[in-house]
Biopython code that builds the backbone (N, CA, C, O; Angstrom):
import numpy as np
from Bio.PDB.StructureBuilder import StructureBuilder

atoms = [
    (1, "MET", "N", (65.046, -100.901, 35.913)),
    (1, "MET", "CA", (65.022, -99.467, 35.802)),
    (1, "MET", "C", (64.470, -99.028, 34.453)),
    (1, "MET", "O", (63.745, -98.039, 34.341)),
    (2, "ALA", "N", (64.832, -99.787, 33.450)),
    (2, "ALA", "CA", (64.364, -99.457, 32.107)),
    (2, "ALA", "C", (62.851, -99.618, 32.025)),
    (2, "ALA", "O", (62.183, -98.941, 31.244)),
    (3, "LYS", "N", (62.322, -100.525, 32.842)),
    (3, "LYS", "CA", (60.874, -100.752, 32.854)),
    (3, "LYS", "C", (60.136, -99.497, 33.351)),
    (3, "LYS", "O", (59.074, -99.162, 32.828)),
    (4, "TYR", "N", (60.693, -98.803, 34.356)),
    (4, "TYR", "CA", (60.072, -97.586, 34.876)),
    (4, "TYR", "C", (60.237, -96.410, 33.921)),
    (4, "TYR", "O", (59.345, -95.567, 33.822)),
    (5, "LEU", "N", (61.341, -96.342, 33.231)),
    (5, "LEU", "CA", (61.551, -95.273, 32.261)),
    (5, "LEU", "C", (60.585, -95.382, 31.094)),
    (5, "LEU", "O", (60.222, -94.386, 30.468)),
    (6, "LYS", "N", (60.179, -96.605, 30.815)),
    (6, "LYS", "CA", (59.221, -96.809, 29.728)),
    (6, "LYS", "C", (57.899, -96.101, 30.055)),
    (6, "LYS", "O", (57.268, -95.551, 29.152)),
    (7, "TYR", "N", (57.468, -96.101, 31.318)),
    (7, "TYR", "CA", (56.213, -95.447, 31.707)),
    (7, "TYR", "C", (56.342, -93.925, 31.710)),
    (7, "TYR", "O", (55.374, -93.216, 31.438)),
    (8, "THR", "N", (57.534, -93.429, 32.017)),
    (8, "THR", "CA", (57.687, -91.983, 32.079)),
    (8, "THR", "C", (57.671, -91.349, 30.702)),
    (8, "THR", "O", (57.458, -90.142, 30.588)),
    (9, "LYS", "N", (57.885, -92.107, 29.683)),
    (9, "LYS", "CA", (57.834, -91.573, 28.326)),
    (9, "LYS", "C", (56.404, -91.516, 27.799)),
    (9, "LYS", "O", (56.128, -90.851, 26.800)),
    (10, "ASN", "N", (55.511, -92.208, 28.467)),
    (10, "ASN", "CA", (54.111, -92.207, 28.034)),
    (10, "ASN", "C", (53.445, -90.928, 28.548)),
    (10, "ASN", "O", (53.399, -90.687, 29.754)),
    (11, "PHE", "N", (52.941, -90.127, 27.641)),
    (11, "PHE", "CA", (52.331, -88.846, 27.984)),
    (11, "PHE", "C", (51.116, -89.031, 28.887)),
    (11, "PHE", "O", (50.950, -88.275, 29.844)),
    (12, "TYR", "N", (50.285, -89.989, 28.615)),
    (12, "TYR", "CA", (49.058, -90.196, 29.392)),
    (12, "TYR", "C", (49.363, -90.622, 30.836)),
    (12, "TYR", "O", (48.695, -90.188, 31.774)),
    (13, "PHE", "N", (50.357, -91.457, 30.997)),
    (13, "PHE", "CA", (50.740, -91.875, 32.339)),
    (13, "PHE", "C", (51.278, -90.689, 33.144)),
    (13, "PHE", "O", (50.890, -90.500, 34.297)),
    (14, "VAL", "N", (52.150, -89.905, 32.556)),
    (14, "VAL", "CA", (52.726, -88.745, 33.235)),
    (14, "VAL", "C", (51.628, -87.737, 33.559)),
    (14, "VAL", "O", (51.583, -87.199, 34.666)),
    (15, "PHE", "N", (50.759, -87.485, 32.612)),
    (15, "PHE", "CA", (49.666, -86.546, 32.838)),
    (15, "PHE", "C", (48.743, -87.026, 33.961)),
    (15, "PHE", "O", (48.319, -86.230, 34.799)),
    (16, "THR", "N", (48.433, -88.322, 33.979)),
    (16, "THR", "CA", (47.569, -88.877, 35.013)),
    (16, "THR", "C", (48.221, -88.759, 36.393)),
    (16, "THR", "O", (47.548, -88.388, 37.354)),
    (17, "VAL", "N", (49.486, -89.059, 36.507)),
    (17, "VAL", "CA", (50.195, -88.945, 37.789)),
    (17, "VAL", "C", (50.223, -87.493, 38.246)),
    (17, "VAL", "O", (49.958, -87.207, 39.413)),
    (18, "LEU", "N", (50.538, -86.580, 37.348)),
    (18, "LEU", "CA", (50.566, -85.167, 37.705)),
    (18, "LEU", "C", (49.171, -84.667, 38.106)),
    (18, "LEU", "O", (49.032, -83.868, 39.033)),
    (19, "PHE", "N", (48.170, -85.134, 37.415)),
    (19, "PHE", "CA", (46.793, -84.742, 37.746)),
    (19, "PHE", "C", (46.402, -85.235, 39.140)),
    (19, "PHE", "O", (45.800, -84.494, 39.918)),
    (20, "ILE", "N", (46.739, -86.467, 39.448)),
    (20, "ILE", "CA", (46.419, -87.026, 40.771)),
    (20, "ILE", "C", (47.179, -86.269, 41.860)),
    (20, "ILE", "O", (46.602, -85.952, 42.900)),
    (21, "VAL", "N", (48.446, -85.978, 41.642)),
    (21, "VAL", "CA", (49.227, -85.217, 42.623)),
    (21, "VAL", "C", (48.602, -83.833, 42.796)),
    (21, "VAL", "O", (48.472, -83.338, 43.915)),
    (22, "TRP", "N", (48.225, -83.228, 41.703)),
    (22, "TRP", "CA", (47.605, -81.901, 41.774)),
    (22, "TRP", "C", (46.311, -81.940, 42.589)),
    (22, "TRP", "O", (46.101, -81.093, 43.458)),
    (23, "MET", "N", (45.456, -82.901, 42.318)),
    (23, "MET", "CA", (44.159, -82.968, 42.991)),
    (23, "MET", "C", (44.286, -83.354, 44.463)),
    (23, "MET", "O", (43.482, -82.912, 45.284)),
    (24, "VAL", "N", (45.263, -84.156, 44.803)),
    (24, "VAL", "CA", (45.404, -84.628, 46.179)),
    (24, "VAL", "C", (46.159, -83.633, 47.051)),
    (24, "VAL", "O", (45.822, -83.478, 48.224)),
    (25, "LEU", "N", (47.156, -82.964, 46.520)),
    (25, "LEU", "CA", (48.018, -82.142, 47.359)),
    (25, "LEU", "C", (47.940, -80.639, 47.113)),
    (25, "LEU", "O", (48.052, -79.864, 48.063)),
    (26, "ILE", "N", (47.757, -80.213, 45.903)),
    (26, "ILE", "CA", (47.943, -78.804, 45.572)),
    (26, "ILE", "C", (46.638, -78.035, 45.432)),
    (26, "ILE", "O", (46.582, -76.858, 45.787)),
    (27, "ASP", "N", (45.625, -78.646, 44.941)),
    (27, "ASP", "CA", (44.366, -77.961, 44.643)),
    (27, "ASP", "C", (43.720, -77.398, 45.913)),
    (27, "ASP", "O", (44.000, -77.869, 47.015)),
    (28, "SER", "N", (42.860, -76.397, 45.756)),
    (28, "SER", "CA", (42.202, -75.790, 46.922)),
    (28, "SER", "C", (41.206, -76.753, 47.575)),
    (28, "SER", "O", (40.845, -76.564, 48.737)),
    (29, "ASN", "N", (40.772, -77.746, 46.875)),
    (29, "ASN", "CA", (39.863, -78.768, 47.424)),
    (29, "ASN", "C", (40.603, -80.074, 47.685)),
    (29, "ASN", "O", (40.086, -81.152, 47.392)),
    (30, "ASP", "N", (41.787, -79.981, 48.223)),
    (30, "ASP", "CA", (42.594, -81.170, 48.459)),
    (30, "ASP", "C", (42.084, -81.980, 49.655)),
    (30, "ASP", "O", (41.126, -81.587, 50.320)),
    (31, "ILE", "N", (42.717, -83.079, 49.910)),
    (31, "ILE", "CA", (42.267, -84.008, 50.949)),
    (31, "ILE", "C", (42.388, -83.378, 52.341)),
    (31, "ILE", "O", (41.514, -83.582, 53.184)),
    (32, "ILE", "N", (43.436, -82.634, 52.587)),
    (32, "ILE", "CA", (43.626, -82.013, 53.901)),
    (32, "ILE", "C", (42.490, -81.041, 54.188)),
    (32, "ILE", "O", (41.959, -81.011, 55.298)),
    (33, "SER", "N", (42.122, -80.255, 53.196)),
    (33, "SER", "CA", (41.002, -79.323, 53.375)),
    (33, "SER", "C", (39.705, -80.071, 53.649)),
    (33, "SER", "O", (38.898, -79.627, 54.466)),
    (34, "HIS", "N", (39.496, -81.186, 52.987)),
    (34, "HIS", "CA", (38.291, -81.980, 53.222)),
    (34, "HIS", "C", (38.239, -82.500, 54.642)),
    (34, "HIS", "O", (37.176, -82.494, 55.262)),
    (35, "PHE", "N", (39.375, -82.954, 55.172)),
    (35, "PHE", "CA", (39.392, -83.442, 56.555)),
    (35, "PHE", "C", (39.109, -82.312, 57.538)),
    (35, "PHE", "O", (38.371, -82.503, 58.504)),
    (36, "LYS", "N", (39.688, -81.138, 57.300)),
    (36, "LYS", "CA", (39.435, -79.999, 58.177)),
    (36, "LYS", "C", (37.960, -79.594, 58.134)),
    (36, "LYS", "O", (37.343, -79.345, 59.170)),
    (37, "LEU", "N", (37.412, -79.534, 56.935)),
    (37, "LEU", "CA", (36.005, -79.152, 56.793)),
    (37, "LEU", "C", (35.075, -80.192, 57.409)),
    (37, "LEU", "O", (34.048, -79.844, 57.993)),
    (38, "ARG", "N", (35.431, -81.451, 57.281)),
    (38, "ARG", "CA", (34.602, -82.509, 57.863)),
    (38, "ARG", "C", (34.608, -82.435, 59.391)),
    (38, "ARG", "O", (33.576, -82.651, 60.026)),
    (39, "SER", "N", (35.777, -82.128, 59.990)),
    (39, "SER", "CA", (35.829, -82.011, 61.445)),
    (39, "SER", "C", (35.064, -80.771, 61.911)),
    (39, "SER", "O", (34.394, -80.802, 62.943)),
    (40, "LYS", "N", (35.165, -79.687, 61.151)),
    (40, "LYS", "CA", (34.415, -78.481, 61.492)),
    (40, "LYS", "C", (32.920, -78.733, 61.377)),
    (40, "LYS", "O", (32.143, -78.241, 62.195)),
    (41, "LEU", "N", (32.515, -79.489, 60.378)),
    (41, "LEU", "CA", (31.107, -79.834, 60.205)),
    (41, "LEU", "C", (30.594, -80.659, 61.377)),
    (41, "LEU", "O", (29.480, -80.433, 61.851)),
    (42, "SER", "N", (31.387, -81.606, 61.848)),
    (42, "SER", "CA", (30.942, -82.419, 62.986)),
    (42, "SER", "C", (30.836, -81.561, 64.249)),
    (42, "SER", "O", (29.921, -81.750, 65.051)),
    (43, "ASP", "N", (31.767, -80.617, 64.429)),
    (43, "ASP", "CA", (31.678, -79.698, 65.576)),
    (43, "ASP", "C", (30.418, -78.845, 65.493)),
    (43, "ASP", "O", (29.736, -78.640, 66.498)),
    (44, "LEU", "N", (30.112, -78.352, 64.310)),
    (44, "LEU", "CA", (28.915, -77.527, 64.132)),
    (44, "LEU", "C", (27.636, -78.339, 64.335)),
    (44, "LEU", "O", (26.650, -77.817, 64.854)),
    (45, "GLU", "N", (27.643, -79.597, 63.934)),
    (45, "GLU", "CA", (26.475, -80.452, 64.167)),
    (45, "GLU", "C", (26.277, -80.702, 65.659)),
    (45, "GLU", "O", (25.144, -80.742, 66.139)),
    (46, "ASP", "N", (27.393, -80.873, 66.401)),
    (46, "ASP", "CA", (27.290, -81.027, 67.853)),
    (46, "ASP", "C", (26.718, -79.769, 68.492)),
    (46, "ASP", "O", (25.865, -79.848, 69.376)),
    (47, "GLN", "N", (27.188, -78.608, 68.044)),
    (47, "GLN", "CA", (26.650, -77.351, 68.559)),
    (47, "GLN", "C", (25.169, -77.208, 68.232)),
    (47, "GLN", "O", (24.388, -76.727, 69.053)),
    (48, "LYS", "N", (24.792, -77.623, 67.040)),
    (48, "LYS", "CA", (23.392, -77.536, 66.637)),
    (48, "LYS", "C", (22.523, -78.395, 67.546)),
    (48, "LYS", "O", (21.452, -77.965, 67.974)),
    (49, "ALA", "N", (22.979, -79.601, 67.839)),
    (49, "ALA", "CA", (22.222, -80.485, 68.726)),
    (49, "ALA", "C", (22.110, -79.877, 70.125)),
    (49, "ALA", "O", (21.048, -79.936, 70.744)),
    (50, "TYR", "N", (23.197, -79.296, 70.622)),
    (50, "TYR", "CA", (23.181, -78.669, 71.949)),
    (50, "TYR", "C", (22.176, -77.533, 71.988)),
    (50, "TYR", "O", (21.370, -77.448, 72.914)),
    (51, "TYR", "N", (22.217, -76.663, 70.993)),
    (51, "TYR", "CA", (21.312, -75.517, 70.996)),
    (51, "TYR", "C", (19.860, -75.919, 70.762)),
    (51, "TYR", "O", (18.950, -75.251, 71.255)),
    (52, "GLN", "N", (19.630, -76.988, 70.024)),
    (52, "GLN", "CA", (18.249, -77.461, 69.862)),
    (52, "GLN", "C", (17.707, -78.002, 71.182)),
    (52, "GLN", "O", (16.550, -77.758, 71.524)),
    (53, "GLU", "N", (18.533, -78.733, 71.921)),
    (53, "GLU", "CA", (18.106, -79.214, 73.236)),
    (53, "GLU", "C", (17.844, -78.051, 74.183)),
    (53, "GLU", "O", (16.871, -78.059, 74.936)),
    (54, "ARG", "N", (18.712, -77.061, 74.139)),
    (54, "ARG", "CA", (18.540, -75.881, 74.988)),
    (54, "ARG", "C", (17.268, -75.120, 74.616)),
    (54, "ARG", "O", (16.548, -74.629, 75.485)),
    (55, "LYS", "N", (17.007, -75.030, 73.329)),
    (55, "LYS", "CA", (15.805, -74.345, 72.850)),
    (55, "LYS", "C", (14.550, -75.060, 73.343)),
    (55, "LYS", "O", (13.604, -74.414, 73.794)),
    (56, "GLU", "N", (14.536, -76.379, 73.260)),
    (56, "GLU", "CA", (13.387, -77.149, 73.735)),
    (56, "GLU", "C", (13.192, -76.957, 75.237)),
    (56, "GLU", "O", (12.060, -76.830, 75.704)),
    (57, "LYS", "N", (14.283, -76.935, 75.989)),
    (57, "LYS", "CA", (14.196, -76.737, 77.433)),
    (57, "LYS", "C", (13.624, -75.361, 77.758)),
    (57, "LYS", "O", (12.769, -75.231, 78.634)),
    (58, "ILE", "N", (14.094, -74.342, 77.055)),
    (58, "ILE", "CA", (13.605, -72.980, 77.285)),
    (58, "ILE", "C", (12.136, -72.860, 76.902)),
    (58, "ILE", "O", (11.369, -72.192, 77.596)),
    (59, "GLN", "N", (11.738, -73.495, 75.814)),
    (59, "GLN", "CA", (10.333, -73.455, 75.413)),
    (59, "GLN", "C", (9.441, -74.143, 76.444)),
    (59, "GLN", "O", (8.331, -73.684, 76.716)),
    (60, "ALA", "N", (9.928, -75.243, 77.015)),
    (60, "ALA", "CA", (9.145, -75.925, 78.049)),
    (60, "ALA", "C", (9.013, -75.049, 79.286)),
    (60, "ALA", "O", (7.939, -74.969, 79.883)),
    (61, "GLU", "N", (10.105, -74.391, 79.673)),
    (61, "GLU", "CA", (10.044, -73.488, 80.825)),
    (61, "GLU", "C", (9.107, -72.314, 80.543)),
    (61, "GLU", "O", (8.372, -71.881, 81.430)),
    (62, "ARG", "N", (9.130, -71.812, 79.345)),
    (62, "ARG", "CA", (8.261, -70.697, 78.969)),
    (62, "ARG", "C", (6.793, -71.099, 79.041)),
    (62, "ARG", "O", (5.962, -70.360, 79.569)),
    (63, "GLU", "N", (6.487, -72.263, 78.512)),
    (63, "GLU", "CA", (5.103, -72.755, 78.569)),
    (63, "GLU", "C", (4.651, -72.922, 80.015)),
    (63, "GLU", "O", (3.515, -72.602, 80.365)),
    (64, "GLU", "N", (5.560, -73.430, 80.850)),
    (64, "GLU", "CA", (5.225, -73.614, 82.255)),
    (64, "GLU", "C", (4.976, -72.275, 82.940)),
    (64, "GLU", "O", (4.043, -72.141, 83.732)),
    (65, "LEU", "N", (5.818, -71.276, 82.632)),
    (65, "LEU", "CA", (5.643, -69.953, 83.224)),
    (65, "LEU", "C", (4.341, -69.297, 82.776)),
    (65, "LEU", "O", (3.634, -68.691, 83.581)),
    (66, "LEU", "N", (4.033, -69.420, 81.507)),
    (66, "LEU", "CA", (2.839, -68.761, 80.981)),
    (66, "LEU", "C", (1.549, -69.445, 81.438)),
    (66, "LEU", "O", (0.486, -68.826, 81.460)),
    (67, "SER", "N", (1.650, -70.701, 81.796)),
    (67, "SER", "CA", (0.439, -71.418, 82.213)),
    (67, "SER", "C", (0.155, -71.263, 83.715)),
    (67, "SER", "O", (-0.979, -71.472, 84.145)),
    (68, "ASN", "N", (1.150, -70.907, 84.504)),
    (68, "ASN", "CA", (0.988, -70.812, 85.947)),
    (68, "ASN", "C", (1.312, -69.386, 86.403)),
    (68, "ASN", "O", (2.461, -68.951, 86.323)),
    (69, "TYR", "N", (0.301, -68.665, 86.878)),
    (69, "TYR", "CA", (0.473, -67.261, 87.265)),
    (69, "TYR", "C", (1.399, -67.119, 88.471)),
    (69, "TYR", "O", (2.199, -66.185, 88.525)),
    (70, "GLU", "N", (1.303, -68.020, 89.422)),
    (70, "GLU", "CA", (2.147, -67.937, 90.615)),
    (70, "GLU", "C", (3.621, -68.124, 90.259)),
    (70, "GLU", "O", (4.485, -67.444, 90.813)),
    (71, "LEU", "N", (3.905, -69.026, 89.352)),
    (71, "LEU", "CA", (5.280, -69.236, 88.915)),
    (71, "LEU", "C", (5.796, -68.016, 88.158)),
    (71, "LEU", "O", (6.957, -67.636, 88.304)),
    (72, "LEU", "N", (4.933, -67.404, 87.350)),
    (72, "LEU", "CA", (5.317, -66.213, 86.612)),
    (72, "LEU", "C", (5.646, -65.067, 87.573)),
    (72, "LEU", "O", (6.618, -64.338, 87.375)),
    (73, "GLU", "N", (4.830, -64.921, 88.604)),
    (73, "GLU", "CA", (5.082, -63.873, 89.584)),
    (73, "GLU", "C", (6.398, -64.131, 90.321)),
    (73, "GLU", "O", (7.183, -63.206, 90.532)),
    (74, "LYS", "N", (6.636, -65.364, 90.707)),
    (74, "LYS", "CA", (7.880, -65.712, 91.385)),
    (74, "LYS", "C", (9.083, -65.442, 90.485)),
    (74, "LYS", "O", (10.098, -64.914, 90.941)),
    (75, "PHE", "N", (8.969, -65.800, 89.219)),
    (75, "PHE", "CA", (10.050, -65.573, 88.262)),
    (75, "PHE", "C", (10.340, -64.075, 88.118)),
    (75, "PHE", "O", (11.500, -63.662, 88.117)),
    (76, "ALA", "N", (9.285, -63.266, 87.997)),
    (76, "ALA", "CA", (9.457, -61.823, 87.840)),
    (76, "ALA", "C", (10.076, -61.207, 89.095)),
    (76, "ALA", "O", (10.928, -60.324, 89.000)),
    (77, "ARG", "N", (9.657, -61.664, 90.250)),
    (77, "ARG", "CA", (10.207, -61.126, 91.494)),
    (77, "ARG", "C", (11.689, -61.476, 91.647)),
    (77, "ARG", "O", (12.490, -60.627, 92.037)),
    (78, "GLU", "N", (12.048, -62.702, 91.346)),
    (78, "GLU", "CA", (13.430, -63.130, 91.539)),
    (78, "GLU", "C", (14.355, -62.605, 90.456)),
    (78, "GLU", "O", (15.468, -62.163, 90.743)),
    (79, "ARG", "N", (13.912, -62.651, 89.249)),
    (79, "ARG", "CA", (14.800, -62.320, 88.133)),
    (79, "ARG", "C", (14.882, -60.825, 87.875)),
    (79, "ARG", "O", (15.969, -60.289, 87.660)),
    (80, "TYR", "N", (13.750, -60.155, 87.895)),
    (80, "TYR", "CA", (13.715, -58.746, 87.538)),
    (80, "TYR", "C", (13.464, -57.826, 88.730)),
    (80, "TYR", "O", (13.261, -56.623, 88.562)),
    (81, "LEU", "N", (13.480, -58.398, 89.938)),
    (81, "LEU", "CA", (13.324, -57.647, 91.179)),
    (81, "LEU", "C", (12.055, -56.790, 91.182)),
    (81, "LEU", "O", (12.061, -55.654, 91.658)),
    (82, "MET", "N", (10.981, -57.346, 90.650)),
    (82, "MET", "CA", (9.703, -56.636, 90.637)),
    (82, "MET", "C", (9.024, -56.772, 91.986)),
    (82, "MET", "O", (9.281, -57.716, 92.732)),
    (83, "LYS", "N", (8.147, -55.813, 92.293)),
    (83, "LYS", "CA", (7.458, -55.826, 93.580)),
    (83, "LYS", "C", (6.083, -55.209, 93.406)),
    (83, "LYS", "O", (5.784, -54.557, 92.405)),
    (84, "ARG", "N", (5.264, -55.439, 94.410)),
    (84, "ARG", "CA", (3.948, -54.808, 94.423)),
    (84, "ARG", "C", (4.085, -53.380, 94.957)),
    (84, "ARG", "O", (5.120, -53.017, 95.517)),
    (85, "LYS", "N", (3.036, -52.578, 94.779)),
    (85, "LYS", "CA", (3.106, -51.176, 95.203)),
    (85, "LYS", "C", (3.242, -51.037, 96.719)),
    (85, "LYS", "O", (3.846, -50.082, 97.208)),
    (86, "THR", "N", (2.697, -51.961, 97.435)),
    (86, "THR", "CA", (2.706, -51.849, 98.900)),
    (86, "THR", "C", (3.910, -52.530, 99.537)),
    (86, "THR", "O", (4.023, -52.538, 100.763)),
    (87, "GLU", "N", (4.795, -53.089, 98.760)),
    (87, "GLU", "CA", (5.928, -53.824, 99.313)),
    (87, "GLU", "C", (7.214, -53.014, 99.213)),
    (87, "GLU", "O", (7.358, -52.141, 98.358)),
    (88, "ASP", "N", (8.135, -53.324, 100.102)),
    (88, "ASP", "CA", (9.493, -52.800, 100.016)),
    (88, "ASP", "C", (10.408, -53.959, 99.658)),
    (88, "ASP", "O", (10.218, -55.084, 100.121)),
    (89, "LEU", "N", (11.387, -53.675, 98.840)),
    (89, "LEU", "CA", (12.272, -54.728, 98.352)),
    (89, "LEU", "C", (13.672, -54.480, 98.879)),
    (89, "LEU", "O", (14.221, -53.390, 98.720)),
    (90, "TYR", "N", (14.245, -55.493, 99.506)),
    (90, "TYR", "CA", (15.602, -55.416, 100.014)),
    (90, "TYR", "C", (16.441, -56.494, 99.324)),
    (90, "TYR", "O", (16.111, -57.679, 99.370)),
    (91, "VAL", "N", (17.509, -56.071, 98.697)),
    (91, "VAL", "CA", (18.397, -57.009, 98.015)),
    (91, "VAL", "C", (19.609, -57.214, 98.894)),
    (91, "VAL", "O", (20.296, -56.254, 99.243)),
    (92, "ILE", "N", (19.877, -58.451, 99.256)),
    (92, "ILE", "CA", (21.009, -58.781, 100.107)),
    (92, "ILE", "C", (22.061, -59.431, 99.227)),
    (92, "ILE", "O", (21.829, -60.479, 98.624)),
    (93, "VAL", "N", (23.212, -58.798, 99.162)),
    (93, "VAL", "CA", (24.319, -59.307, 98.353)),
    (93, "VAL", "C", (25.357, -59.893, 99.284)),
    (93, "VAL", "O", (25.892, -59.198, 100.147)),
    (94, "GLU", "N", (25.641, -61.171, 99.110)),
    (94, "GLU", "CA", (26.660, -61.811, 99.938)),
    (94, "GLU", "C", (28.025, -61.608, 99.308)),
    (94, "GLU", "O", (28.190, -61.737, 98.095)),
    (95, "GLU", "N", (29.000, -61.290, 100.146)),
    (95, "GLU", "CA", (30.355, -61.053, 99.642)),
    (95, "GLU", "C", (31.251, -62.207, 99.898)),
    (95, "GLU", "O", (32.427, -62.167, 99.535)),
]
sb = StructureBuilder()
sb.init_structure("model")
sb.init_model(0)
sb.init_chain("A")
sb.init_seg("    ")
for serial, (resi, resn, name, xyz) in enumerate(atoms, 1):
    if name == "N":
        sb.init_residue(resn, " ", resi, " ")
    sb.init_atom(name, np.array(xyz, "f"), 0.0, 1.0, " ", f" {name:<3s}", serial, name[0])
structure = sb.get_structure()
């Protein structure tokens, strides 16, 4: 027991222990915050990868639509319910 009391009287040892406790547990940049931020970063990186894949898919579809007039017309008719002047459009909604 006396061996441990000898270390507690040393100012540098006490200061170092208190500093380590402060940095690990109390400080705003503690270890728990780092783990939370690291998990949030990995989630955001996953979202970034998902949206980049989605962006590439949409760009490919856009290029395909712009290069083919028949596909563009079909897309406009189905999505935006467009029609020619001589046509009548009937929308059937299933319940």
